[in-house]
N, C-alpha and C positions, 0 to 999 in steps of 0.2 A: 237712658232706658233702664228701668228698675226691674229685676228679676228676683223672685224669691226660690230658695231651694225646696220649698214645698211644692210649688207649682211653677217650674221653670217654663212652661210654654205660654204662661199668662203674662201679658204684659200690663203694667201699672201705667206706662207712658208710651203712647204711640206717636212718634215724632213730636210734636209739641201739644198734643191733646191728652188730657189727664183723663184716660179711658177707664182706669179702675181706682177711684179715689180711697176705697177702703184698702186696698192692696198696697197702695203707695203709702198710706199713713202707717200701716204696720211695717213696711220695709224701713221707713223713716225710724220709727221706734226701734226696731231691732238694730240698725246701724248705730244709733245713737248709745244703745245699752252695751252694745259689744264693738267698739270702733276697732278697726285695723291697726292704728297707731294711738298711743296715748291714752287719755281719759276727757271725755266731756264733761263739764262741770257747770254749764249754764243752760237753762231752758230757753235763753232768747235767741231769736233766729233774724236775721236779715237775708231775704231770699231775692232772687232775680227773675225777670219776666222775660222770656226768648224774644227774639228780634220779630218773629212771625206774629207775637201777640201784642206787638207795640208799635206806636207810630211817634217818630221824632222829627220835628221840623223847626228850622230856625225861620222866623218869619220879621217881616218890618211893619211897624204900625207907628201912628202918630205919637209923638211923647205926650204922656199923660201921667199923672200921679199915681202911686201905688194903690190908693184907695179907688182911682177911677178903673185901674187895671183890673180890679177883681171883678167887675161886670163887662168889661170892654174885651178882655183877652178871650174868653169862652166863646163869645160872638164871633170875633176874628178868627179863631181857632176852627170853627165850623167848615170854613172854605177848604181847610187843608186835612181834614180827618175823613176818612171813608165810612164812617159810622155817626149816627145821630149823636149829638153832643150828650143827650141824656142817657145814652148807653154805654159813656166811658168815664172812667176816672181820668181828670185832667190835672197836670201839675205844670207850672211854668215859672221861668225865672227870667228877668230882665238883664241882658248880657251886657248891653252897650247903650248909653245915652250919653257919651261924652261929647268931647267938642266935634268930632266929625259927624256923629249922628245928629247932633243938635242943629248944625248948619243946614242939614236937609229936612229939619223937623221930624226927623224919624228916630225911632229906637228899636234895637234888635232884641227879640224875644225867643227863648228856647221852650218850645212846648212839647210835652210829652203825654200821650194818651194810652190807655189800655182798656180793653173791653171789661165792664164791670162783672159779667158772668164768669169770665176766666178768673180774674182777681178775687172775687168771693169764694170760687171753689178752690183756688189755691189757698187762701187763709184758712178755709175751713179744714183742709187737709193737714195743714200745719198743727192747727189747734186739735185736732183729732189724734195727732202724734204726740199729744201732751207736750207741746211746746209754744212759746209765746212769741208771735211775729211783731218784731219791732218796726221794720221797714220793708218795702219792696222796691226795687229799682230796675230800670231796663238794663239788660244783661250787657250792652254796650258800654253803658257806663261804668260799672264794675270793671270789666276787662279794661278799659282805658286808664282806669285809677291805678291799676297794678303794673301795667306796661310801660306808661308814659311818665318820665321823670326828669328832673333837672329843669333848667331854664328852657322852655319849649314855647314861649310866647312869641317868639319870631320864625317858628316852624310849623309847617303843615304836615301831618303824620296821617298814613293810612294804616289801619290795622286790618290784617285778614285772619279772622278767627275761624280756623278750618276744623270743625268737628267730625262728627260721624254722619250727620244727615245734610248739613248745610254750610256754607261758608258766609259768615257776617262780615260784611266790609263796613268799618268804621272809620270816619275821618275826624280827626282831632286837630283844630286850628286855632291858633291864637289862645291856647291853654284851654279851651272849650270843645266838648263834644258838639260837632256841627251837622252831621249827615250820617245816616245808617241806611244798608240795604241788605238783602241776603239772598243768596242763590243756591239752587239745589245741588251744588258740585261739592262733594267731601269724601270722606273716608270709605263709606259704603260704596259709592260710585265707582271710586279707584278700585275696589276689591271685586266689584261686579264685572268690570271691563276686563280685569286681569283674569278672572275666572273664566269669561266666555273666549278670551284669545288664547288662553293656554289648556282649554278643556279641563278645567278643574273644579273641584267643588268649592264653596265659599270659604270652608275652614283652612283647606290647603291654600287657597289663593291669599287669603289674608296672612297666613304664615310667611309666605314667600314675599309678600308685599313689605312686611315689617323688617324680614332679614336682608332683603336685597335693594328695596327702594330704586333710587335712580343711579345706582352705582355701576358703572360699565365694567368695573374690574372684576364684578361677582360672575359666576358661571351663567346664571340665567339674567344677567343685567341687561343686555341688549334686548332680549325678548321682553322683559318686563318695561323697560323704557318705551319699546314700540307699542306696547300695548295700552300704556297709560298716556300716550302722547296726545290722541284726540281730546280726552276730558281734561288734561292739563292746559291745552291750547284754549279751550274754552274758558278756563279760569283765567287764563292770561287776558283774554279778550274782555271778560267780565271786569277785571281790575283795571284794564285801560278805559273802558267805557266809563267805569265809576269816577275814575279821576279827571278824565276829560269833561264830564257833566258837571262834577263839582267846580273845576276850574273855570268853566264857562258861566255858571250860575252863582257863583259865590260873591257876596258884596265885599268881601275881606282883600279880595285879589292875591290869595294864598296860592302858592304852587307846591304839590306835594313832593317833598325831598326824601322820604323815607318810608319804607314798607316794613312793618313789623309783623311777624308770623305768630300765631299763638294757636291753642287748641291741640287736641291729641292727636289729628292727622297730619298736622304741621311737622311731625317728627319723621316724615318720609325722608329716608337718606338723601342728601344733596338737593333737595327741594329749594333752598335758598339759591344757591349758584344757579339752578335750572330757571327759576323765575326772573334772576337778575338779568341772565343772558338774554332772555326772551322778551323781558320788558325793555331793555335798553338797546337790543340790536335786532329787533324784529323787522324784516324787510317790509316796505310799503306793499300793502296790497289794494284793495278797493278805496282805502283812505289814506290822505297824505299824513295822517298824525298816528301810526300805528305803534310808535316806540316812545319811550320815556328816557331820553338819555340823561345821565347824571342821577338817577334814583337809586338809593341804597336800599338793599334788601338783607334783612337779617331776622334771626330768631329772636322774640321778645325775652324780657328776663322778669318774670313775675315777683322777684325778690329784691328788685332794685331799691325799693323804699324801705325795706325791713332789715336787711342784713348790711353790717358794716363791711367796708372794704377789706377784702382779703377772707371775709368769712365764708366758710362753705356752707351751700344750702343743704336742707335735708334730703332733698331729691336731686337727681341731675337736671341740668338746664333742660334737657329735651323732655323728661318726664314731668317737670314743673309745668310745662305748657298746657297740661290738662287742667291744671288748677288756677289758671289766670283769673278767672271770673270769680271763683271762690276766694281767693287771696284779695281781689279787689272789693269784694263785699265785706271782708273782715278789716279792710284798711278804712272803710267808711266811718266807723266811730272815731278812728284816731285822727282823720283829717276834718272831722266836723267841728 
């Protein structure tokens, strides 16, 4: 959410809605002219589109040529996109038409669609800020680019990108983005639950949340943990449901082995250990598969592809998590 010092009560972005385009353009211009660190020397921009404004699907369709796919993919995509095909910008890439896919006469295609009105408005805002948009891509793709490194062709990874308003759940399988979803469980909700439980204002609750987190050794630790338990339990449920859904419907047969945390709200103290304990040792309730034994939970490292071994990042590992998407966008040109 962007705010200006001139009109702090006016929101330029409300949730994922571009509520005040002119204010947002001005805010971007001011940020570029007076960056907090360093100096911005280029007018070119690669921007991300939030999960709530994009549709990502992996589909199977008969094997055809690239030329035939130009007409066939949009027709096929209509069955998976909840908007008329004429109202979205559609992008797609053929992921697999190797031996396995050919035996079944099918190829695997990743399709991405975003509403035209949102994209057109975003491009207009960037241009109004006197910048030049080079590309836009789905937020989850940029986040995965910065966090997933090394040889991951045989690994299925879930990224939980926990920001202020929502948690994006991103599955990266066989080196390819395969599935995304989002849930309205994130930092603001943590603060709201804490404020209600401890009868505090939002500012005081936010301060306690950041300082105490899930640390039982802190003076208010047990009270904070108790207040956050219901919403964190809901997050655990969403993670388990996402993993189970993907594993049951995936054509790759991949099993999620690792959960990477990113986003500013993943800095909550002891969150990785809490999630690991509740994902791997949750007692059965009304479903026989309520735990995920063996899954690893760790904070992501947005600098993994940038810094040499032993080189210190410009920010701490925790603070860097807020910039995973931005770093992934910057890596796009390097990897293309």
